[in-house]
Steps between C-alpha positions, in 0.01 A plus 500: 500500500266758350130429422580522125774230531274275702224512243745414221627200695147371558409536132809308386419217745149464363616496144746218579230299678256528203774398265580195715129400501478537123802280453332230715176508289704463180665196645166337586349552150769399252458533122379188314772237466631462145700215361718467188303417183451130444517320163124441495294631212292813547172632371404864444167586658243534228230766469272291284143386430392184675163332495265634773378197693258426776560215746224248540538247785408130464616152586705264280302174483592185316349451153409141588403356840292198577378326814453136413237272640322172407149367436563198707439422864802294587804475731828661397764234440792711369600865502796532277594868535588761763422870509757680286565202263524586130275273291455432130172491318328164548713400801323276756452696828246304707365143474181377653378154598315359196462130591122532494523640150723209390228253605236700315727509197499124489129490518460754220739315284287182551183691415662631176617149406142363555343788298742436215408134493132573502549752219695251298224231548225745410686618192554150379129411551387810329725425199345152470153639517578753226621211278196277573262789439668580174439138390136523637591225744426719809204729571555871543407488866799275577728741315364793690545320832867424415561861404343617830724255692803634311408866587460398864827327510677806342347731753613279777854485366514885472381531863763249619777686316378835638506368853855381436605843374338664802686275737826571325437868542422448872818299539710785366380704800701264729816660359535878541751639248650843440299686232801704398871546590547710809565483880298342781390779734274311735462140607161441676512123569727226625495122458205359681281802466152457353440693179142626434375623160604858441728524810839652421798269479792699351545850355730557204616841377668600175680827564696512168263788401339740743193717458490841663156643535461866598164704519521851360280795414367544142749780425790273594359205287441726197751422224615171643470196262570131501856416400640833630820469704515682835748511784417325833661479834467180698615527861733784381643303208445659164365283218302530180133390445265457207155623537253211463186705502314791649141434612240685702449376853345605829355850511659730241842337516682299237711191560837505318645142463869477415713191444862476642728223369657314797671188361796548731274524810663829600156641606296321767125448441292711741753787502382860510536661156452842345421561132650820347230610262589770241292816508701715253846667527662760712846668517727379789859456608587131462782269588550124448380279788851344527641832627286486814639408841295443813549506870186419687226732373751745338580503132805656357764504221867558462566820314832552310642854490834525319737234660288450813181321599256573779178338622175704468158418639213546256122466466359278227169463328364231266706236326458442131691217350865536608460867601377683804375853542705729726285763681767660713875490565634516136508730200525429127859416398617368841712187454383204708697184535334189385524217748601138425275206604487471881665841562344724750 
């Protein structure tokens, strides 16, 4: 075999080897898998104006929360609720030993009765002295003494009744009741414990409305007003909030307070929240949030092209209402499949 023929054979062998390697690479990196188009509705990616927003972090706290105590020093005789119980306004939660107060109540009732008798007697005597003095049958000094006795008896009666009202008020502290409808979040005492004035007994929380407070810079607070609706995310769940007020706070920051309705209890008190505060508008690509699919930290959509569909991973920005900004992975006019509830 000549040198020329040998070189040709070697060259052909190398070309075949390279071709074989190329075929192997193509097998390892297949084209994206497509599937026939489903019957799900689609949405054409919009190139539109959306409100420019800034995210302000806060915590969703209950609008009403109370830790209940008493002004008595007494033993706990009944605890009628457990942590987690739903209670109505005025429901009895804890009862304290009030036997000493019952004994005092009888004493006060006797004092009131005696004071009423003394007042009646003094009133009758004063009336007689007025009649006698009018007929010139009694000196003025006797009338003045009768009037003084009547005034003293009236004062004594008022004091006895005031003591009775005070005791009634104190007796009411023996029964600790829910100040509003809500849920018991903490139970601090059990039967037999000794309650001291001001010591916590039960905590009740009303989470039917939540307040989200976020601290922002002046430029972020500018233009916000009470009653304005803004978007909020609570532990990743989108909701709507109404601004309650914007007030200056520590340093040069402003506190933005917003109220979130939560009658169904879908949001838990104490959850992390983020207010989406508007700062103007900007042009973006946007798709409805129900078109998103997730796998771990990855976010994607299903794109329909003709009679086929393929999954495509994208990058997203802020969410406004039911729409989300798309920063990479799609172009205007692309058709994305809208997902049904629970689809991934």
